[in-house]
C-alpha positions as CSV (number, residue, x, y, z in Angstrom):
1,M,78.9,94.5,15.3
2,K,78.7,92.2,18.3
3,G,76.9,89.1,17.3
4,D,76.8,89.2,13.8
5,S,78.5,86.9,11.7
6,I,80.0,86.6,8.1
7,T,80.8,83.5,6.4
8,V,83.7,84.4,3.7
9,D,85.8,82.1,1.8
10,T,88.9,84.2,2.5
11,N,91.2,81.8,0.7
12,E,89.3,82.8,-2.5
13,V,89.5,87.0,-1.3
14,K,93.1,86.3,-1.0
15,Q,93.4,85.4,-4.5
16,Y,91.7,87.9,-5.7
17,I,93.8,90.6,-3.9
18,E,96.8,88.8,-4.8
19,A,96.4,88.5,-8.5
20,G,95.1,92.4,-8.0
21,I,91.7,92.0,-9.5
22,P,88.3,93.5,-8.2
23,L,86.4,91.6,-6.2
24,P,83.1,90.3,-7.6
25,R,80.1,93.3,-7.8
26,G,77.5,91.8,-5.4
27,K,79.7,88.6,-4.1
28,Y,81.4,90.1,-1.4
29,S,80.1,93.1,0.3
30,L,82.0,93.3,3.5
31,A,82.6,95.8,6.0
32,D,85.4,98.3,5.8
33,D,86.7,97.1,9.4
34,L,86.3,93.6,8.5
35,L,88.4,94.2,5.6
36,E,90.9,96.1,7.2
37,K,91.4,93.6,9.4
38,Y,91.5,90.4,7.6
39,F,93.5,91.8,4.5
40,G,95.0,95.1,5.3
41,T,94.6,98.4,3.6
42,R,95.0,98.6,0.2
43,I,92.7,96.4,-1.3
44,E,92.3,96.5,-5.1
45,G,88.8,96.9,-6.4
46,V,87.0,97.8,-3.4
47,I,83.1,98.2,-4.1
48,M,80.6,98.9,-2.3
49,S,78.1,97.2,-3.4
50,E,75.4,97.1,-0.7
51,F,73.7,100.3,1.3
52,K,72.4,99.9,4.1
53,I,69.1,101.3,5.9
54,P,70.1,103.3,8.5
55,K,68.1,103.3,12.5
56,R,68.1,107.2,11.9
57,F,69.9,109.8,10.1
58,K,70.0,113.6,9.8
59,L,68.8,115.8,7.0
60,F,69.1,119.6,7.0
61,G,69.7,119.4,11.1
62,K,66.7,117.1,11.8
63,T,67.1,113.4,12.5
64,I,64.8,111.3,11.0
65,E,64.0,108.1,12.8
66,V,63.3,105.1,10.6
67,K,61.1,102.0,11.6
68,R,60.9,99.0,9.3
69,T,57.5,97.2,9.7
70,K,55.4,94.3,8.3
71,D,52.4,95.6,8.4
72,L,52.2,99.2,6.8
73,S,50.2,98.0,4.0
74,A,47.5,96.7,5.9
75,R,47.2,100.0,7.5
76,Q,47.7,102.3,5.0
77,D,48.2,100.4,1.4
78,V,51.8,101.9,0.7
79,A,55.4,100.1,1.3
80,G,57.0,103.3,2.4
81,V,55.4,106.4,4.3
82,G,57.6,109.8,5.2
83,R,56.1,111.3,7.9
84,L,57.6,114.9,7.4
85,K,56.0,116.8,10.1
86,T,57.3,114.0,12.6
87,H,60.4,113.4,10.7
88,E,59.3,109.8,10.3
89,I,60.0,106.9,7.5
90,E,58.3,103.6,8.1
91,V,59.4,100.8,5.3
92,Q,57.2,97.5,4.5
93,T,59.3,94.5,4.8
94,N,57.1,92.1,3.9
95,C,53.8,91.4,2.5
96,D,51.1,88.6,3.0
97,G,54.2,86.2,4.5
98,Y,56.1,86.9,2.2
99,T,59.6,89.0,2.3
100,I,60.3,91.8,0.1
101,N,63.1,92.3,-1.7
102,E,66.2,94.2,0.2
103,E,66.9,96.0,-2.6
104,E,63.2,97.3,-3.0
105,V,62.8,98.0,0.4
106,T,66.0,100.0,0.1
107,I,64.0,101.8,-3.1
108,N,61.2,102.7,-1.2
109,F,63.1,103.7,1.5
110,L,65.0,106.3,-0.8
111,H,62.1,107.4,-2.1
112,E,60.9,108.5,1.2
113,V,64.0,110.5,1.5
114,A,63.5,111.8,-1.6
115,H,60.2,113.7,-0.2
116,F,62.1,114.9,2.7
117,L,64.8,116.2,0.3
118,M,62.0,118.2,-1.8
119,Y,60.2,118.9,0.8
120,D,63.0,121.1,3.0
121,M,64.3,122.5,-0.5
122,E,60.7,123.6,-1.1
123,F,61.5,122.6,-4.8
124,K,58.4,123.4,-7.3
125,L,58.0,122.2,-10.5
126,E,57.2,124.3,-13.5
127,D,53.3,123.9,-13.0
128,G,54.1,125.6,-9.2
129,T,53.6,121.8,-7.7
130,Y,56.1,120.9,-4.9
131,C,58.4,118.4,-5.7
132,Y,57.9,116.3,-2.5
133,R,54.2,115.9,-3.7
134,H,55.2,114.5,-7.2
135,E,55.3,110.8,-6.6
136,Q,56.7,110.4,-10.1
137,F,59.7,112.8,-9.0
138,C,60.1,111.5,-6.4
139,N,60.4,107.8,-7.8
140,L,63.2,108.7,-10.8
141,L,65.1,109.8,-7.8
142,S,65.2,107.1,-5.5
143,L,66.2,105.0,-8.2
144,C,69.1,107.7,-9.3
145,L,70.2,107.3,-5.7
146,H,70.1,104.0,-5.6
147,Q,72.0,103.5,-8.9
148,F,74.5,105.9,-7.3
149,L,75.1,104.8,-3.7
150,T,75.2,100.9,-4.8
151,T,77.7,101.3,-7.8
152,M,80.2,103.4,-6.3
153,E,83.6,101.8,-7.5
154,Y,87.3,102.3,-5.2
155,E,90.9,102.0,-6.3
156,T,91.3,100.7,-2.7
157,L,90.1,100.3,1.0
158,N,91.2,103.8,2.0
159,E,89.5,105.5,-1.1
160,A,86.1,104.3,0.2
161,K,86.9,105.5,3.8
């Protein structure tokens, strides 16, 4: 992305690659194109350790718009909200002047995605309650999705694409 910058100790990364050692989890989270540009296409141990919240995405043919906001909890006393009818997700990024940890914001985002998934699939619990209305279910699903998205490991960069 134009204007973005990333600081990487390229010598350290090269040492890992030349020794065939996977990059340390969480220490290097480079975009695929940067890895390919600077280190070639066959990098061993590529770990996708970061998930970025998108501006929008498609789900069941609908485009869901995503907004990061600083005042959601003041307006609605929640950290995230999914507007199922208007196809919008809004997530809180700070509270009372303090920045919320990005992992927490991501989990809140995935919680709202879980509501959308369950709403469109019309899943029901045994008691007849729709899953999209069940907060504990959406919490659990969001934690599972987060773990899945942030712990994927690949042998090579090409497999990660």
